[in-house]
C-alpha positions as CSV (number, residue, x, y, z in Angstrom):
1,X,-15.5,112.1,-51.8
2,X,-16.7,108.5,-52.2
3,X,-15.9,107.6,-55.8
4,X,-17.5,104.2,-55.9
5,X,-19.2,103.0,-52.9
6,X,-19.7,99.5,-54.2
7,X,-16.1,99.0,-54.6
8,X,-14.9,100.4,-51.2
9,X,-13.4,98.1,-48.7
10,X,-16.3,97.3,-46.5
11,X,-16.0,95.6,-43.1
12,X,-18.4,93.9,-40.8
13,X,-18.8,95.2,-37.2
14,X,-16.1,92.6,-36.3
15,X,-13.7,93.9,-38.8
16,X,-13.8,91.2,-41.4
17,X,-13.8,92.3,-45.1
18,X,-17.2,91.9,-46.8
19,X,-18.1,92.6,-50.4
20,X,-21.0,95.0,-51.2
21,X,-23.1,92.2,-52.8
22,X,-23.1,90.3,-49.4
23,X,-24.0,93.5,-47.7
24,X,-27.1,94.0,-50.1
25,X,-28.2,90.3,-49.4
26,X,-28.2,91.2,-45.6
27,X,-30.0,94.5,-46.1
28,X,-32.8,92.9,-48.3
29,X,-33.1,90.0,-45.8
30,X,-33.4,92.5,-42.8
31,X,-36.1,94.4,-44.7
32,X,-38.1,91.3,-45.6
33,X,-38.1,90.2,-42.0
34,X,-39.3,93.5,-40.5
35,X,-36.0,95.4,-39.9
36,X,-34.9,98.8,-40.9
37,X,-31.6,100.2,-42.3
38,X,-29.8,103.0,-40.7
39,X,-27.0,105.0,-42.2
40,X,-24.5,107.4,-40.4
41,X,-21.1,108.9,-41.0
42,X,-18.6,110.4,-38.7
43,X,-15.1,112.0,-39.0
44,X,-11.9,112.4,-36.9
45,X,-9.4,114.9,-37.6
46,X,-5.6,114.4,-37.2
47,X,-2.8,116.7,-38.1
48,X,-2.6,115.8,-41.8
49,X,-5.7,113.6,-42.5
50,X,-9.6,113.5,-41.9
51,X,-10.7,109.9,-41.4
52,X,-14.3,109.6,-42.6
53,X,-16.3,106.5,-41.6
54,X,-19.6,105.5,-42.7
55,X,-21.8,102.7,-41.4
56,X,-24.8,100.8,-42.6
57,X,-26.7,99.3,-39.8
58,X,-29.3,96.8,-39.6
59,X,-31.9,96.5,-36.8
60,X,-35.2,95.1,-36.0
61,X,-35.3,91.7,-37.6
62,X,-34.8,88.3,-36.0
63,X,-31.0,88.6,-36.1
64,X,-30.9,91.5,-33.9
65,X,-28.4,94.3,-34.7
66,X,-25.4,94.1,-37.0
67,X,-23.5,96.7,-39.2
68,X,-21.0,97.2,-42.0
69,X,-18.6,100.1,-42.3
70,X,-15.9,101.5,-44.4
71,X,-13.3,104.2,-43.8
72,X,-11.5,106.7,-46.0
73,X,-8.6,108.9,-45.1
74,X,-8.3,112.1,-47.0
75,X,-5.9,115.0,-46.8
76,X,-6.9,117.5,-44.3
77,X,-6.1,120.4,-46.5
78,X,-9.0,119.3,-48.8
79,X,-11.4,120.4,-46.1
80,X,-9.7,123.3,-44.6
81,X,-10.5,124.1,-40.8
82,X,-14.2,124.9,-41.2
83,X,-16.4,122.5,-39.2
84,X,-19.4,123.3,-41.5
85,X,-17.3,121.8,-44.5
86,X,-16.4,118.6,-42.6
87,X,-19.9,118.0,-41.0
88,X,-21.6,118.7,-44.5
89,X,-19.2,116.0,-45.9
90,X,-20.3,113.5,-43.3
91,X,-24.0,114.0,-44.2
92,X,-23.2,114.0,-47.9
93,X,-21.7,110.6,-47.6
94,X,-24.6,109.3,-45.7
95,X,-27.0,110.7,-48.4
96,X,-24.8,109.2,-51.1
97,X,-25.1,105.8,-49.5
98,X,-28.7,105.9,-49.0
99,X,-29.3,107.0,-52.7
100,X,-27.2,104.2,-53.9
101,X,-29.3,101.9,-51.8
102,X,-32.5,103.2,-53.4
103,X,-31.6,104.0,-56.9
104,X,-29.1,101.3,-57.8
105,X,-30.1,98.6,-55.3
106,X,-33.9,99.1,-55.3
107,X,-34.4,99.5,-51.6
108,X,-37.3,101.8,-50.7
109,X,-36.4,105.1,-48.9
110,X,-39.0,104.3,-46.4
111,X,-36.7,101.5,-45.2
112,X,-33.8,103.8,-44.6
113,X,-33.1,106.4,-41.8
114,X,-30.1,108.5,-41.7
115,X,-28.4,109.5,-38.5
116,X,-26.6,112.9,-38.4
117,X,-23.9,113.6,-36.0
118,X,-25.2,117.1,-35.2
119,X,-26.7,118.7,-32.2
120,X,-30.2,120.1,-32.0
121,X,-30.4,123.8,-32.7
122,X,-31.4,124.7,-29.2
123,X,-28.3,123.3,-27.6
124,X,-25.9,125.8,-29.1
125,X,-23.2,123.4,-29.7
126,X,-20.6,123.7,-32.4
127,X,-22.9,121.8,-34.9
128,X,-26.2,123.3,-33.7
129,X,-26.0,126.1,-36.1
130,X,-26.1,123.7,-39.1
131,X,-28.7,121.6,-37.9
132,X,-31.6,123.0,-39.8
133,X,-29.5,123.2,-43.0
134,X,-28.3,119.6,-42.8
135,X,-31.6,118.3,-41.7
136,X,-33.4,120.1,-44.6
137,X,-30.7,118.6,-47.1
138,X,-31.5,115.0,-45.9
139,X,-35.3,115.5,-45.9
140,X,-35.0,117.2,-49.3
141,X,-33.2,114.2,-50.7
142,X,-36.2,111.9,-49.7
143,X,-35.0,110.4,-46.5
144,X,-36.0,110.5,-42.8
145,X,-33.3,111.3,-40.3
146,X,-32.5,111.6,-36.7
147,X,-30.0,114.0,-34.9
148,X,-28.3,113.7,-31.6
149,X,-29.1,112.1,-29.1
150,X,-31.0,109.6,-31.2
151,X,-28.3,109.4,-34.0
152,X,-26.6,106.3,-32.8
153,X,-25.5,105.1,-36.3
154,X,-23.4,108.1,-36.6
155,X,-22.8,109.1,-33.0
156,X,-21.8,105.5,-31.9
157,X,-21.2,103.1,-34.6
158,X,-19.4,105.2,-37.3
159,X,-17.7,107.2,-34.4
160,X,-16.1,104.0,-33.1
161,X,-14.3,103.3,-36.3
162,X,-13.4,106.8,-37.2
163,X,-10.4,107.1,-34.9
């Protein structure tokens, strides 16, 4: 569970530590210049830990694409072996970030898109059966979202740093 997202250790895409205030400056500049914010989370399970990674990605302004991420390792026993518990936590983390960006930082929800690392219902993959529930959770929270294969912020960016 993200206790205080603003005080997490955030990194740039190149791995440099960055404070949350500097991220906000970048987010607001991106939006002002016609870009959009994409939020995604992913996880990686080891024997004892689950590595959760969340990414805030910026795309569409004159600076091209860039992103920020943070990682959190939590005991595996906190989530058991149920895939639904872990995947729901990934989505919850993304919703939490988006809500902080809107409610605390004043960014409009229309400028934020969440990317969920779940498969469409018709594919019958492991996460397919949770698709409608998690999609509804995000839309019910006031945000637009994409799922695989269009969910690059979670499926590619966050996934890259979750290992």
